[in-house]
Each structure stands twice: as C-alpha cells, then as structure tokens.
C-alpha positions in Angstrom: -28.4 -8.8 -35.6 -25.2 -10.1 -34.4 -23.8 -6.9 -33.8 -26.6 -6.1 -32.0 -26.2 -9.1 -29.7 -22.2 -8.3 -29.1 -23.6 -4.7 -28.2 -26.1 -6.0 -25.7 -23.4 -8.2 -24.2 -20.8 -5.8 -23.9 -23.0 -3.4 -22.4 -24.4 -6.0 -19.8 -21.0 -7.2 -18.7 -19.8 -3.7 -18.5 -22.7 -3.1 -15.9 -22.1 -6.4 -14.3 -18.6 -5.9 -13.7 -18.8 -2.4 -12.0 -21.6 -4.0 -9.5 -19.4 -6.8 -8.9 -16.1 -4.6 -8.3 -18.8 -2.7 -5.7 -19.6 -5.6 -4.2 -16.5 -7.0 -3.4 -15.1 -3.9 -2.0 -18.1 -3.6 0.1 -17.3 -3.7 4.0 -20.3 -5.4 5.4 -18.4 -8.8 4.5 -21.4 -10.1 2.1 -19.0 -12.0 0.0 -16.1 -12.8 2.7 -16.6 -15.6 5.5 -17.5 -13.8 9.0 -14.2 -15.6 10.2 -12.1 -13.8 7.9 -10.4 -10.4 9.2 -9.5 -7.3 6.8 -5.6 -6.8 7.2 -5.1 -4.0 4.9 -5.0 -3.4 1.1 -3.1 -4.1 -2.5 -3.0 -1.2 -4.6 -3.0 -1.3 -8.2 -2.9 0.4 -11.4 -5.0 -2.2 -13.4 -7.8 -4.9 -12.4 -6.6 -7.9 -11.1 -8.8 -9.9 -13.4 -10.6 -11.7 -11.1 -13.8 -12.4 -12.7 -14.3 -14.9 -15.3 -16.0 -12.8 -17.8 -15.9 -15.5 -20.6 -17.2 -18.3 -18.5 -20.1 -16.0 -17.1 -21.0 -15.3 -21.1 -20.9 -18.5 -21.8 -23.3 -19.8 -19.1 -25.6 -16.6 -19.5 -25.5 -15.6 -22.8 -29.1 -15.8 -23.6 -30.3 -14.2 -20.2 -27.8 -11.4 -21.2 -29.2 -10.7 -24.4 -32.8 -10.9 -23.3 -32.4 -9.1 -20.1 -33.4 -12.3 -18.0 -31.7 -13.0 -14.6 -28.5 -14.1 -14.5 -26.7 -16.7 -12.6 -25.4 -15.1 -9.3 -21.8 -13.4 -10.7 -20.2 -14.2 -7.3 -19.7 -18.0 -8.4 -17.4 -16.3 -11.4 -15.3 -14.2 -8.8 -11.8 -15.6 -7.7 -9.4 -14.6 -5.2 -5.7 -14.1 -5.4 -3.6 -15.8 -2.8 -0.6 -14.3 -1.2 2.8 -16.4 -1.3 4.3 -16.7 2.4 8.3 -16.2 2.4 10.8 -16.6 4.8 11.5 -13.3 6.7 13.8 -13.6 9.4 14.0 -11.6 12.5 17.1 -11.6 14.6 15.6 -9.6 17.1 12.9 -11.9 17.6 15.5 -14.9 17.6 12.9 -17.0 15.5 12.2 -17.8 12.2 9.0 -15.3 10.8 7.4 -15.1 7.6 5.8 -12.3 5.3 3.1 -12.5 2.4 3.9 -11.4 -1.1 1.2 -11.3 -4.0 4.0 -10.8 -6.7 1.7 -8.4 -8.5 3.8 -6.1 -11.0 3.9 -2.2 -9.9 1.6 -2.9 -6.9 1.9 -1.5 -3.5 1.4 -3.4 -0.5 0.0 -2.4 2.8 -1.3 -4.9 5.1 -0.4 -6.8 8.1 -1.1 -10.6 8.8 -1.6 -12.1 12.0 1.2 -14.9 12.8 2.3 -16.8 15.8 6.1 -17.8 16.2 7.2 -21.5 17.0 7.8 -20.3 20.4 4.0 -19.1 20.6 4.5 -15.4 20.5 1.8 -13.5 18.4 3.2 -11.1 16.0 2.5 -8.9 12.8 4.0 -9.8 9.5 3.8 -6.3 7.9 4.1 -5.9 4.2 4.5 -2.4 3.5 5.8 -0.9 0.6 8.9 1.9 0.9 6.5 4.4 -0.5 4.3 4.1 2.6 4.8 6.5 5.5 3.1 8.1 8.6 2.1 4.5 9.3 -0.2 3.8 12.4 -1.1 0.5 14.0 -3.9 -0.1 16.4 -4.7 -3.3 18.3 -7.6 -4.2 20.6 -11.4 -4.7 20.3 -11.1 -2.2 17.3 -8.0 -2.8 15.2 -6.7 -0.2 12.8 -4.2 0.3 10.0 -3.6 3.7 8.5 -1.0 5.1 6.2 -0.1 7.5 3.5 1.2 6.3 0.0 3.7 8.8 -1.7 3.3 9.1 -5.4 5.4 11.0 -7.8 3.7 13.7 -10.0 4.0 11.6 -13.4 3.3 8.1 -12.3 0.5 5.9 -10.7 -2.4 7.6 -12.6 -4.9 5.4 -11.8 -5.8 4.4 -8.0 -7.5 0.8 -7.6 -7.7 -0.1 -3.5 -8.0 -3.8 -3.2 -8.9 -5.4 0.3 -6.8 -8.1 1.6 -8.2 -10.5 4.2 -6.7 -13.4 6.1 -8.8 -16.7 6.8 -8.7 -18.7 10.1 -5.8 -20.9 8.6 -3.4 -18.1 8.5 -3.9 -17.9 4.3 -3.8 -14.4 3.0 -5.8 -13.4 -0.2 -7.1 -10.1 -2.0 -10.4 -9.3 -3.8 -11.4 -7.0 -6.4 -11.6 -3.3 -5.4 -13.7 -0.7 -6.5 -13.5 1.0 -9.9 -10.5 3.1 -8.9 -9.8 6.7 -8.9 -7.8 8.8 -11.7 -5.4 10.9 -10.1 -5.3 14.4 -11.8 -1.8 15.3 -13.4 0.0 17.8 -11.1 3.3 19.1 -9.9 1.2 20.4 -6.7 2.4 18.4 -3.4 -0.3 17.3 -1.2 -3.0 14.7 -0.5 -5.0 14.0 -3.5 -7.3 11.1 -2.5 -8.2 8.8 0.3 -10.1 5.5 1.2 -11.5 4.3 4.2 -12.5 0.5 4.5 -14.3 -1.0 7.5 -15.2 -4.7 8.4 -16.3 -6.4 11.4 -15.0 -10.3 11.7 -15.5 -13.5 14.4 -12.0 -14.5 15.3 -11.5 -17.3 17.7 -8.3 -16.5 19.5 -7.1 -19.1 22.6 -10.1 -20.6 22.4 -12.2 -17.3 22.8 -14.4 -16.1 20.3 -14.6 -12.4 19.6 -15.9 -9.8 17.3 -13.3 -7.8 15.7 -13.9 -4.3 14.2 -11.0 -3.3 11.6 -10.9 0.1 10.2 -7.8 0.5 7.3 -7.6 3.9 5.9 -5.2 5.0 3.2 -4.2 8.5 2.1 -2.4 9.2 -1.5 0.0 12.0 -1.5 1.8 13.5 -4.1 5.6 14.4 -3.5 7.9 16.1 -5.9 11.3 14.1 -5.7 14.6 15.6 -5.1 17.1 16.3 -7.9 19.9 17.5 -5.8 20.7 17.3 -2.1 23.5 19.5 -0.4 24.8 18.4 3.3 25.9 21.2 5.1 27.8 20.3 8.6 27.3 23.2 10.6 29.4 24.3 14.2 27.9 25.6 17.3 28.7 29.2 16.0 27.0 28.6 12.8 29.8 28.4 10.3 30.1 25.8 7.7 32.6 22.8 8.4 31.6 20.9 5.2 29.6 21.2 2.4 28.7 18.0 0.0 26.4 17.8 -3.0 24.4 14.3 -4.0 21.9 13.1 -6.3 19.4 11.3 -4.2 20.9 8.1 -5.6 24.1 8.5 -4.3 23.4 9.7 -0.9 25.8 7.2 1.7 24.2 4.7 3.6 25.9 6.0 6.9 27.5 9.4 7.5 29.9 10.1 10.6 29.6 13.7 11.0 32.8 15.9 12.1 33.6 15.9 15.6 32.8 19.8 15.8 29.5 19.4 14.0 26.6 20.6 16.3 24.0 20.2 13.6 23.2 19.3 10.0 21.5 21.5 7.2 20.1 19.6 3.9 19.4 21.9 1.2 17.1 19.9 -1.5 16.2 21.1 -4.7 13.4 19.3 -6.3 12.2 18.8 -10.4 10.3 22.2 -9.9 13.5 24.0 -8.7 12.0 24.5 -5.3 14.5 24.6 -2.6 13.5 23.2 1.0 15.8 23.4 3.9 15.7 20.8 7.1 17.7 21.1 10.0 19.2 17.6 11.9 20.1 18.0 15.8 22.6 15.6 17.4 19.7 13.3 18.5 18.7 12.7 14.8 19.5 9.2 13.9 18.5 9.8 10.1 18.2 12.2 7.0 16.2 11.4 4.0 14.8 12.7 0.6 12.5 11.4 -1.5 13.4 9.5 -4.8 11.3 8.1 -7.9 10.4 4.4 -7.8 10.1 2.6 -11.2 6.4 2.0 -10.6 5.6 5.8 -10.1 6.0 5.9 -6.3 8.0 8.2 -4.1 10.5 6.5 -1.3 12.7 8.1 0.7 16.4 7.6 0.6 18.0 7.5 4.0 21.1 8.1 5.2 22.0 6.9 8.9 23.5 9.3 10.9 26.5 8.0 13.5 27.3 10.9 15.5 31.0 11.0 17.5 
C-alpha cells in the first residue's frame, strides 16, 4: 500500500510540475503583476528549482493520494531575483549598472530599464558573448531578438525562462517550460526558436500606458574553428604575410602592413571544412567562433587597426 501511495504522489507531482511550468511561461501574465514588464530570458539546461515540491506534498498529501483538488500550486512557486552590479560606462560619464543571476552555465539575454543619476533613461543589457544578431526595438511595442550560438557537443537541453522587471526596478526570473532536447548533430544551422509575448501596464513620467513586448530567441549550431590563417593581400592580389593561429591565440589587435589592400581568413573547423572570409580596409575586426565552457560558441575577435 505504501508503494502505491508513493507512486500516486510521484505521478501527481510530475503532472503538476508540468502544468506549473507551462503556466509560468504563459505570455498572458496570469501569474505576473500587470505592472511588471517582460525584458528577456535566462536560458538554462537544468530546471531552476523554483517550485517547493516538499512543502506542497506535505500540505496536499491526502488530496494527491485520493485525487481531490489541491491547494493552488502558485503559492509554492518562487522567483529568482538578479543581483545588481556596478557597470561603469565611460561614454555616459556616470555610474551605470547591470544584472546577474549567478546561475552556473546559464545564458543571459535581457535588458533592464534604468535611469542614471542625471535622469537619463538607458537599457542595462545583459547579453552573453554567445548571443549574436541582437535587435532591440523600442516604442509602444518593445522587442528583443537574437541568436544563441551553440556548439555541437554542448547545451543539449534548452530551457527558456522569462525575465521580468518590477516597477521598483528589481529584476527576476520565473520557471520556463519543460525544455527542448537538441538533437546531436554536427550540421550547422538553426535548430530551435521560441517566442514570448507580454502586455504590461507601465507608468513613466507620470503617464500610464500599455506596453506590448515580444521576445524572440533562436538557437543555432556553429562548428568552432580549430585553425585560422590570416593572409594579408596586396592590391595586385599577392600574399604579403601569412600567419596561423588557433582561435584562442588570435591577437586582440592587428595592424596590417601598410601595403595591405585586404585580408583573407582561412578557417578550418572540427569537421575539417574550410571557409574563407574577405575583410576590406573599412572592416574594423575579424572573428572566429570558439567553444565556451558551457557548450556555447562565442566569437574570438581581433580588432583591425589600418595604417
């Protein structure tokens, strides 16, 4: 009998966890105050553990076993708040901030709305290096979109957890949906995408308006480079210099030869595929993807300082 009770409770909790997960990620804001605005996502491989399963079981054991209605599970779900850290911006000339969730191996992709001491509004962007093609839209309908670059051997489970900002400026995350298992493949390209929408009531400068927010994030497999050859070419297309690097050895800055008309990079990836990219004198940097410890692909960049 005890084993039967345990099985019933386990099955009930599994179903409940799935339902709670779907509710928390729902775009209609049912569990989120109307004044809180959706500002992005925190991407993880593991669940955030924001549902107090033990307390819920203790309070609802009889209902779970006998199939009665349980206490509203929302009361057992918590938020994960971000830590605000100093982020000086010399261009603005004032103290600015950013937010960090301190979740191991996570990917941040959100922008908090803040105001400087001088009264200027700005967006405190928290984008991991593996996020590219970022587009930010402001106005009545706000939008944030980008592409997360993943390597073929890492970040196999994708969980997109919505990030919100309260009227008091605090930033928090709630649990996302059950997640997506990425197929193992060495083929580059987009493997998954997710879109979150939200409508919030925002008061700015004494005026209350409704803000519609759309967050779109795609996940793309990239094949990291194993070797990069930098060729400096003359105007008559002869090779002036040839240098070989691994991605981690790429210099931070490169001053081309004064005779260099353009640069070609030849990249060899883990699949032994070769790729060539041409950089003209109006290009300011060259780059190649390298593998990060959390299984993402981030560009290693060399700044070009043309003579």
